[in-house]
C-alpha atoms as one frame of an Amber mdcrd trajectory, in Angstrom:
protein
  36.275   9.596  29.013  36.151  12.393  26.464  38.289  10.304  24.170  35.877
   7.372  24.269  32.933   9.665  23.772  34.702  11.254  20.860  35.421   7.854
  19.426  31.778   6.826  19.804  30.612  10.036  18.247  32.900   9.417  15.334
  31.520   5.900  15.007  27.985   7.175  14.778  28.932   9.823  12.265  30.863
   7.351  10.191  27.855   5.067  10.290  25.805   7.753   8.632  28.516   8.853
   6.228  30.721   5.803   5.698  29.910   5.451   2.030  31.042   9.061   1.453
  34.117   9.114   3.704  37.457   9.615   1.935  40.534   7.760   3.115  42.174
   9.438   6.142  45.004  11.870   5.381  47.193  10.024   7.921  46.648   6.997
  10.158  46.421   8.155  13.755  48.285   5.993  16.289  46.435   3.574  18.553
  46.707   4.435  22.249  45.132   1.421  24.028  45.757   2.840  27.514  44.855
   0.903  30.641  41.614   2.061  32.313  43.546   2.631  35.566  45.816   5.145
  33.784  42.918   7.651  33.927  43.765   7.967  37.625  40.253   8.085  39.075
  36.808   6.578  38.543  34.421   8.430  36.269  30.682   8.138  35.572  29.054
  10.730  33.299  26.211  11.265  30.907  27.053  13.315  27.848  25.377  14.958
  24.891  27.413  14.631  21.675  27.149  16.690  18.505  29.043  15.172  15.603
  29.896  16.983  12.337  31.301  15.373   9.217  31.197  17.731   6.250  27.587
  18.865   5.867  26.280  15.936   7.940  25.462  16.434  11.618  24.231  14.028
  14.316  23.217  14.417  17.964  23.906  11.479  20.275  23.649  10.596  23.941
  26.427   8.710  25.728  26.931   7.095  29.110  30.542   6.612  30.136  31.917
   4.767  33.147  35.582   4.220  33.923  37.091   2.438  36.898  40.515   0.876
  37.442  39.434  -2.335  35.697  37.290  -1.246  32.739  35.983   1.445  30.420
  32.279   1.076  29.579  30.564   3.228  26.980  27.041   3.199  25.568  25.926
   5.518  22.769  22.359   6.084  21.598  20.885   7.963  18.672  17.168   8.795
  18.514  16.487   6.403  21.377  18.188   3.469  19.639  21.312   1.807  20.963
  24.143   2.249  18.480  27.210   0.961  20.296  28.165  -0.608  23.618  31.880
  -0.833  24.213  33.955  -2.358  27.020  37.756  -2.103  27.313  39.723  -3.797
  30.107  43.203  -2.744  28.968  43.743  -5.946  26.972  40.548  -6.758  25.115
  37.780  -4.688  23.578  34.234  -6.003  23.419  31.627  -4.276  21.274  27.947
  -4.667  20.627  26.915  -2.797  17.533  23.559  -2.027  15.986  22.983  -3.775
  12.666  22.599  -0.394  10.956  26.219   0.568  11.710  28.523   0.006   8.722
  31.761  -1.996   9.156  33.788   1.217   8.722  32.624   2.389  12.157  35.305
   1.073  14.498  35.251   0.892  18.287  39.042   1.152  18.297  38.872   4.716
  16.925  36.221   5.663  19.481  38.410   4.344  22.303  41.452   6.211  20.973
  39.549   9.506  20.757  38.183   9.036  24.253  41.582   8.299  25.730  43.226
  11.174  23.863  40.657  13.555  25.334  40.446  12.301  28.915  43.555  10.428
  29.995  46.517  12.356  31.454  48.884  13.792  28.863  51.829  11.756  30.211
  49.891   8.499  29.684  49.048   9.540  26.106  52.635  10.620  25.466  53.969
   7.267  26.697  51.790   5.342  24.225  52.812   7.281  21.111  55.173   5.992
  18.412  58.418   7.970  18.026  57.200  10.053  15.066  54.211  11.411  17.026
  54.067  13.909  19.894  51.385  15.460  22.064  51.258  19.042  23.335  48.890
  20.263  26.039  48.711  23.785  27.468  45.703  23.119  29.714  43.231  24.649
  27.233  44.169  22.774  24.065  45.676  19.337  23.450  47.208  18.563  20.056
  48.486  15.339  18.505  51.232  16.157  16.008  53.316  14.395  13.390  56.074
  16.249  11.532  54.850  19.538  13.023  51.264  19.124  11.761  48.372  18.782
  14.221  46.064  15.897  13.232  43.891  15.651  16.349  42.958  18.704  18.439
  40.988  18.873  21.683  39.779  22.258  22.954  38.490  22.560  26.522  35.829
  25.241  26.070  34.500  24.970  29.658  34.691  22.427  32.499  31.647  20.627
  31.027  32.301  21.304  27.303  34.922  19.884  24.941  35.466  20.118  21.189
  37.491  17.467  19.370  38.616  17.996  15.784  40.009  15.008  13.894  41.806
  16.678  11.010  43.086  13.356   9.661  39.590  11.939   9.130  37.684  15.200
   8.732  35.205  15.293  11.608  34.469  17.337  14.725  32.749  16.331  17.942
  31.276  18.618  20.601  30.936  16.953  24.003  28.814  18.393  26.790  28.624
  16.674  30.177  24.984  16.832  31.301  25.100  14.443  34.258  27.840  13.349
  36.627  31.126  15.107  37.219  32.882  16.820  34.256  35.917  14.931  33.032
  39.446  15.926  34.053
């Protein structure tokens, strides 16, 4: 759930900053984990704060996960930005016309799954040159000893994701429902 929210937050930030975004330092691997791999159903409302350089955005997200599907809706200033559905095989997106093409649902899904799915599921989806470490407080995605994606669990209802490859950070606060695992 956090991974999807992170991905959506990134999408919204990229929408605002896409014309200024440099090429990523490294291409992060796609996870594409099955919804059932989360291990339990989830339904939460979250407040997102996205930072990309000097730009900042606040967003609201609704996330639902069951064994069959991940559903995510993100709004900014009362306007729907993205609706995303992932069934483990196919992703469906509805995007606001104001979102630039550079904002990709695939990245949102990957961030969400990195943040919320069990570490063993993430580990099993990684290419050989990547590894994930998780000490219960911090989760890091590494390549050649360098961390490119870092999740910090600040509190049961607060997460911070830093994408060092693409240069953004996302704060996630659960404001309704049960905090993510």
